[in-house]
C-alpha positions, 0 to 999 in steps of 0.5 A: 929681242928676248932670248932664253938660254937653258942648261937645266937638262945638261950635266947632273944634279951633282955637276950642273952646267952653268947657263953662263957658258951660253950667255957669254956668247952674247956678252962678248958683243958689249965688250970692246975689241981686243985691238984697243979700239973702243968699238964693240964687235959687230953682230949679225943675228939670223933667224930663218929669213930675218937678218939683222946686222949692227952693234949691240946697244944693251944686254940685260940678263936675268937668271930665273932657275938655279941648281941646289948649289946656286949654279944658274941654269936658265937665263932670259937675255934682253938684247937691243941692236942699233946702227943696223946696216941697210941690208936689213932683210925679211 
């Protein structure tokens, strides 16, 4: 799935808010748990009636809008989830 994060309307021209603050939410699912296990945390994605649970297989982040000082303001995140639980609901 593709997710779009945007912080262009947050902050000001002198102090823009980096969109990285929002994309870190997704990035944490590709880093192993702090308990020294090698398995990343499980993810449960819910969008209205659609519920998908599993592990994040890949995350690809593309930044496409920047403030004049180089701060990233918009990002498209491509997210792939694997090992889906049989509780897939729609």
